[in-house]
Every structure is written in structure tokens, then in C-alpha cells.
C-alpha positions as CSV (number, residue, x, y, z in Angstrom):
1,M,-8.2,-36.4,-47.2
2,R,-9.6,-38.3,-44.2
3,L,-7.3,-38.6,-41.0
4,P,-8.0,-41.6,-39.0
5,R,-10.0,-40.8,-35.8
6,R,-6.8,-41.6,-33.2
7,K,-4.5,-39.7,-35.1
8,F,-6.9,-36.7,-35.6
9,L,-7.7,-36.7,-31.9
10,H,-3.7,-36.6,-31.7
11,L,-3.2,-33.7,-33.3
12,A,-6.2,-31.9,-32.1
13,G,-4.8,-32.4,-28.6
14,G,-1.8,-31.5,-29.6
15,I,-2.9,-28.0,-31.1
16,A,-5.1,-27.3,-27.7
17,T,-1.6,-28.0,-25.6
18,F,0.3,-25.7,-27.9
19,P,-0.3,-22.5,-25.9
20,A,0.1,-23.8,-22.6
21,V,3.5,-25.3,-23.8
22,L,4.5,-22.0,-25.4
23,R,3.6,-20.3,-21.8
24,M,5.8,-22.5,-20.1
25,A,8.9,-22.2,-22.8
26,K,8.3,-18.0,-22.3
27,A,8.5,-18.4,-18.2
28,E,11.2,-20.5,-18.2
29,N,13.2,-17.7,-20.1
30,Y,11.6,-15.1,-18.0
31,P,12.9,-12.1,-18.1
32,Y,14.0,-11.6,-21.7
33,K,13.0,-8.4,-21.8
34,P,12.6,-5.2,-19.6
35,V,9.8,-5.5,-17.1
36,R,7.4,-2.1,-16.4
37,F,6.9,-1.9,-12.8
38,I,3.8,0.2,-12.4
39,I,2.8,2.7,-9.3
40,G,-0.2,4.5,-9.3
41,Y,1.1,7.7,-7.7
42,T,3.5,10.7,-8.7
43,P,7.4,10.3,-8.8
44,G,9.3,11.2,-5.5
45,G,7.2,9.8,-2.7
46,S,7.4,6.9,-0.5
47,A,5.9,4.2,-3.6
48,D,8.0,5.5,-6.2
49,I,11.3,5.1,-3.6
50,A,10.1,1.5,-2.5
51,A,9.5,0.4,-6.2
52,R,12.8,2.1,-7.4
53,L,14.9,0.3,-4.6
54,I,12.8,-3.2,-5.3
55,G,13.2,-3.0,-8.8
56,Q,16.8,-2.2,-9.1
57,W,17.7,-5.3,-6.9
58,L,15.3,-7.0,-9.2
59,S,17.4,-5.9,-12.3
60,E,20.5,-6.6,-10.7
61,R,19.6,-10.2,-10.0
62,L,17.4,-11.2,-13.1
63,G,19.5,-9.3,-15.6
64,Q,16.7,-7.4,-17.1
65,S,15.5,-3.6,-16.3
66,F,12.6,-3.3,-14.1
67,I,11.6,0.1,-15.1
68,V,9.5,2.1,-12.7
69,E,6.5,4.0,-14.6
70,S,4.4,6.5,-12.8
71,R,0.7,6.2,-13.5
72,P,-1.0,8.5,-11.1
73,G,-4.5,9.6,-11.1
74,A,-8.2,8.5,-9.6
75,G,-6.8,7.6,-6.3
76,S,-4.1,5.2,-8.1
77,N,-7.0,3.2,-9.9
78,I,-5.3,4.4,-13.6
79,G,-2.3,2.8,-12.8
80,T,-3.8,-0.6,-11.2
81,E,-6.5,-1.2,-14.2
82,A,-3.5,-0.5,-16.8
83,V,-1.8,-3.3,-15.0
84,I,-4.7,-5.7,-14.8
85,R,-5.7,-5.2,-18.4
86,S,-2.0,-5.7,-19.3
87,A,-1.1,-9.3,-21.0
88,P,-0.3,-12.2,-17.9
89,D,3.4,-12.4,-18.7
90,G,5.1,-11.1,-15.8
91,Y,6.1,-8.0,-18.1
92,T,4.0,-5.5,-16.4
93,I,3.7,-5.6,-12.4
94,L,2.4,-3.4,-9.8
95,L,3.1,-1.8,-6.5
96,V,0.4,-2.5,-4.6
97,A,-0.4,0.0,-1.9
98,P,-3.5,0.1,0.9
99,A,-5.6,2.5,-1.7
100,N,-6.3,-0.7,-3.8
101,A,-7.9,-2.3,-0.5
102,I,-9.4,1.0,0.4
103,N,-10.7,1.7,-3.1
104,A,-12.9,-1.6,-3.4
105,T,-15.2,0.1,-1.2
106,L,-14.5,3.9,-1.5
107,Y,-15.5,3.6,-5.2
108,S,-19.1,2.2,-5.8
109,K,-17.8,1.8,-9.6
110,L,-14.6,0.3,-10.6
111,N,-14.0,-1.3,-14.0
112,Y,-12.0,-4.4,-12.1
113,N,-12.3,-6.3,-8.9
114,F,-9.0,-5.9,-7.3
115,I,-8.9,-9.5,-5.3
116,R,-10.5,-11.4,-8.4
117,D,-8.4,-10.1,-11.4
118,V,-4.5,-10.0,-9.7
119,A,-2.1,-12.4,-8.3
120,P,-0.4,-11.6,-5.4
121,V,3.3,-12.1,-5.6
122,A,4.9,-10.7,-2.3
123,G,4.8,-8.0,0.1
124,I,7.8,-5.4,0.5
125,I,7.7,-3.2,3.8
126,R,5.3,-2.0,5.9
127,F,5.6,1.6,8.1
128,P,3.2,3.4,10.4
129,N,1.5,6.4,10.5
130,V,1.7,9.2,13.5
131,M,-0.8,10.6,15.4
132,E,0.3,14.3,16.2
133,V,-1.1,17.5,17.1
134,N,-0.1,21.3,16.8
135,P,1.6,22.4,20.1
136,S,-1.4,24.7,20.7
137,V,-3.5,21.5,21.6
138,P,-3.5,21.2,25.2
139,A,-3.3,17.1,25.1
140,K,0.2,15.1,25.5
141,T,-1.1,12.1,25.5
142,V,-3.9,9.8,23.3
143,P,-6.2,9.6,26.6
144,E,-5.4,13.4,27.2
145,F,-6.7,14.0,23.5
146,I,-9.6,11.6,23.5
147,T,-10.9,13.7,26.7
148,Y,-10.1,17.1,25.3
149,A,-12.2,15.8,21.9
150,K,-14.9,14.5,23.7
151,A,-15.3,18.0,25.5
152,N,-15.0,19.7,22.6
153,P,-17.1,17.9,19.7
154,G,-17.0,19.1,16.1
155,K,-14.4,21.7,17.4
156,I,-11.2,19.9,16.5
157,N,-10.3,19.4,12.5
158,F,-7.6,16.5,11.5
159,A,-6.1,16.9,8.3
160,S,-5.4,14.2,5.6
161,S,-3.7,14.2,2.3
162,G,-7.0,12.9,0.8
163,N,-10.3,10.9,0.6
164,G,-9.3,7.3,0.9
165,S,-5.6,7.7,2.2
166,T,-4.1,6.2,4.6
167,I,-4.1,9.2,6.7
168,H,-7.6,10.0,6.5
169,M,-8.7,6.1,7.1
170,S,-6.4,6.0,10.5
171,G,-8.3,9.0,11.6
172,E,-11.8,7.4,10.8
173,L,-10.5,4.2,12.6
174,F,-9.8,6.2,15.5
175,K,-13.4,8.0,15.5
176,M,-14.8,4.6,15.1
177,M,-13.0,3.1,17.9
178,T,-13.1,6.0,20.4
179,G,-16.4,7.6,19.6
180,V,-14.8,11.2,19.4
181,D,-16.3,13.8,16.9
182,I,-13.7,15.3,15.1
183,V,-14.0,16.8,11.8
184,H,-12.0,15.5,8.4
185,V,-10.4,18.4,6.5
186,P,-9.2,16.4,3.2
187,Y,-6.2,18.5,1.3
188,R,-4.5,17.8,-2.2
189,G,-1.6,15.9,-0.5
190,S,0.2,15.7,2.5
191,A,2.4,18.7,1.7
192,Q,-0.7,21.1,2.3
193,A,-2.0,19.4,5.4
194,L,1.2,19.8,6.7
195,T,1.5,23.4,6.3
196,D,-1.9,23.8,7.8
197,M,-0.9,21.6,10.8
198,L,2.3,23.6,11.3
199,G,0.1,27.0,11.5
200,G,-2.6,25.8,13.5
201,Q,-5.5,26.1,11.1
202,V,-5.9,22.0,11.8
203,Q,-5.1,20.4,14.9
204,V,-4.6,16.7,14.8
205,M,-2.9,14.5,11.7
206,F,-2.5,10.6,11.3
207,D,0.3,11.4,9.1
208,N,3.1,9.1,7.2
209,V,6.0,9.3,9.7
210,P,8.7,9.9,7.1
211,T,6.8,13.2,5.9
212,S,6.5,14.5,9.7
213,L,9.5,13.2,11.3
214,E,11.8,16.7,10.6
215,H,9.0,18.5,12.3
216,I,8.6,16.5,14.9
217,R,12.2,16.4,15.9
218,S,12.4,20.1,16.0
219,G,9.2,20.5,18.1
220,K,6.8,22.2,15.6
221,L,4.5,19.1,16.0
222,R,3.8,17.0,19.0
223,P,3.7,13.1,18.5
224,L,0.9,11.1,20.5
225,A,1.1,7.9,19.3
226,V,2.3,5.6,16.3
227,T,-0.6,3.7,14.5
228,T,0.9,0.2,13.9
229,S,1.2,-2.2,17.0
230,M,4.7,-2.3,17.5
231,R,6.8,1.1,18.4
232,S,8.6,3.0,15.2
233,E,12.3,2.4,15.3
234,V,12.7,6.0,14.7
235,L,10.3,7.3,17.4
236,P,11.3,4.9,19.8
237,D,9.9,7.0,22.9
238,V,6.3,7.0,21.0
239,P,3.7,4.8,22.2
240,T,1.4,3.0,19.9
241,I,-2.3,4.1,19.9
242,A,-3.1,0.4,20.7
243,D,-1.6,0.9,24.0
244,F,-4.6,3.0,24.9
245,V,-7.2,2.1,22.4
246,P,-7.1,-2.0,22.3
247,G,-7.1,-3.4,18.9
248,Y,-6.4,-0.4,17.0
249,E,-4.1,-0.8,14.0
250,S,-3.2,1.1,11.0
251,S,-0.5,1.1,8.8
252,A,0.9,2.0,5.1
253,W,2.3,-1.1,3.2
254,Y,3.8,-2.0,-0.2
255,G,3.8,-5.3,-2.3
256,V,4.1,-6.3,-5.7
257,A,0.8,-8.0,-7.6
258,V,0.7,-9.2,-11.6
259,P,-2.6,-10.0,-13.5
260,K,-4.3,-12.6,-13.0
261,G,-3.4,-15.8,-15.2
262,T,0.2,-14.9,-15.0
263,P,2.5,-18.2,-15.0
264,P,3.0,-19.3,-11.5
265,E,6.9,-20.0,-12.4
266,I,7.3,-16.2,-13.0
267,I,5.5,-15.5,-9.9
268,D,7.7,-17.9,-8.1
269,L,10.7,-16.3,-9.5
270,L,9.7,-12.5,-8.8
271,N,8.6,-13.7,-5.0
272,R,11.9,-15.6,-4.6
273,G,13.9,-12.4,-6.0
274,I,11.8,-9.8,-3.6
275,N,12.1,-12.1,-0.3
276,A,15.8,-12.0,-1.2
277,G,16.2,-8.4,-1.6
278,L,14.4,-7.9,1.8
279,A,17.2,-10.4,3.6
280,D,19.9,-8.1,2.2
281,P,21.2,-5.9,4.9
282,K,22.0,-3.1,2.5
283,L,18.7,-2.6,1.0
284,K,16.9,-3.3,4.5
285,A,19.3,-0.6,6.0
286,R,17.4,1.9,3.0
287,F,13.9,0.7,3.8
288,A,14.6,1.6,7.5
289,E,15.4,5.0,6.2
290,L,11.7,5.3,5.5
291,S,10.9,3.8,8.7
292,A,9.7,0.8,7.2
293,A,10.0,-2.8,8.3
294,V,10.2,-5.3,5.4
295,L,7.2,-7.4,4.8
296,P,8.5,-11.0,3.6
297,G,6.7,-13.9,2.9
298,S,4.9,-16.0,0.1
299,P,2.3,-15.1,-2.3
300,D,-0.5,-16.7,-0.2
301,A,0.5,-14.5,3.0
302,F,0.7,-11.1,0.8
303,G,-3.2,-12.3,-0.8
304,K,-4.3,-13.0,2.8
305,L,-2.8,-9.4,4.0
306,L,-5.0,-7.9,0.7
307,V,-8.0,-9.4,1.7
308,D,-7.7,-9.1,5.2
309,E,-7.1,-5.0,4.5
310,T,-9.8,-4.8,1.9
311,E,-12.2,-6.2,4.7
312,K,-11.0,-4.0,7.7
313,W,-11.1,-0.8,5.6
314,A,-14.9,-1.6,4.0
315,K,-16.1,-1.3,7.5
316,V,-14.1,2.1,8.2
317,V,-15.2,3.7,4.9
318,K,-18.9,2.7,5.3
319,F,-18.7,4.2,9.2
320,S,-17.1,7.4,7.8
321,G,-19.7,7.6,4.9
322,A,-16.5,8.5,2.6
323,S,-17.3,8.3,-1.0
324,A,-14.9,9.3,-4.2
325,D,-17.9,9.4,-6.5
């Protein structure tokens, strides 16, 4: 039986729009099942803690479990790719970190383009690193350290938790902006690096504040400055590097992204839920325990941060000559 042309086109149009209607219906019911919250790191670190805190908040607010799942490896690329390759339905979300911005240049071959293949949802927190030295180093301020380093080119080692980490890149940015010649020594994690810092095998480190705080307070390490543009609340007497090196800024941060193509209604719901959590005094206090300040805002604002950080660290990676390949 042949259908009249008008009726045929009407039916064809209905079939074509059916998937969009189905996606809209699913978005309206979101979330109707547990959500996987992927982090590209091992459990127990600041990324895991941040994801669990915001995941618990979203679980209580939205009535479904947000299950934190660690997928470490390849500098967080394994977990990132797992999210990018998942269905864009809001049921697999990613904890985004500076590694995602750094890896865009650090790795010459990735199976994805991070900026192109994700949709930003919201920022969560931002926290500083701290430039610290072993007490055997005579410098007590950043200017004194610069003078000391320039008098001893190639003789001072700076430790990091590995190539491409914010700890490594903070040091490379310092080198780039001050012209000092200090030698990068990468470790497999900050714990090993700190052990050698305490033993004096390496002399300077740009470590995450929470990791080094106990050693700073005990006097085993000497803080020279924090890497953010503002002072840290937990180290209020420690200046910023920018106080002496104008324009210097480096920080660790976390946020949330989803695969490209996720319905905007779901992105908006997650954004509103996360921002509500960041405004909650109890949750803000928990993040403050990590020496972190909350990072609320729109998806577009977080997207701009991702683009800006990717461009910034591309210059530093190229300057340092670092490569993960």
C-alpha cells in the first residue's frame, strides 16, 4: 500500500525525532539508576576524597548513588578515555584534574581530544602547592632562593611526584619565569619524593599543601611561598611566589565533566547540584581541611578554565621538554 506523500513525510519526521524525544524523556527522569563517578587516580588521595565528598552530596540531593570508581594509569588517561567512550547519558561522569590540561601536550598521541570530546559541568575546588626546601638550603625567601640557585646552576635538585604532575609543572613554571637552572627529579608519587626531601637527597619541591603540611609545621621542611595568587588559609604567614615573581600562578583543581553529547538538562541538573554543595557550610569546611577553596560557577566558566589551563601548560611543557612518550 502506498502512503500519500504528506502522510509519509509526517511519519518519517516522527521517526527521525523519536530518538531526541527519548533522550529528553530520559533526561527528565535523571537519575533513575546509579551514576559511575570515574577518577583517574588510586584511592585515598585528594582526588578520591574530593570525588567522594561531592558524590555523597549529589547522592543525597538527587536520590541515587554516585559510585566513585578509580581507574588509574597513564597519567589519568585511562580513566578519562573510559568516560569519553561511554554513553552520553549522564551515568558516567569524570573528575577532571590539571593532568587533563597538561596531558594534551605532554602526550604526543592520545586517543581523544579532551577539550573537544567532553562537556564541562562544574568546578569543585582549587588548592595551592607550596614551594618548600630542605632546611640545609640556606635560602629563607624566594628571592634568596633565586640568588642561591643562580650561584649554583645545575646543582640543586627539585623533586616531583612524576612527569606532568602539577608538582612538576609548578617547578618548571618557576624555572621558566626566573631563569634558574634546577634539575628535575621525578618520583613515583609524592610520598617517595618527600622521603628524599626530608633526607636531603633533593633540595626543593613544589608539593601539594595537604601532603607537606605536617612536615612544615614540625619544622622538617621550610616553606618559602605558596603557588596560588592568594595566600593559603592553613599557611597564612607564607607569602605567594607572585609576591616576588609577578604573574606566577599554579594550582591544583578538580571539577566534573561528562561525554560530549550529554543532554544539557542533565548537565544543568548536575551543575546546580554541585554548586549547591559548594555553598553548604559543612561541605565547604570539609574541603577547607584539604586546604582547598571552592570553585563554583557555570559549565561555561569551568570550560573556560579548562581551555585556559590547557593553553598555559602547553607552553610550560614545551619549555621543559617533558614528554610521556
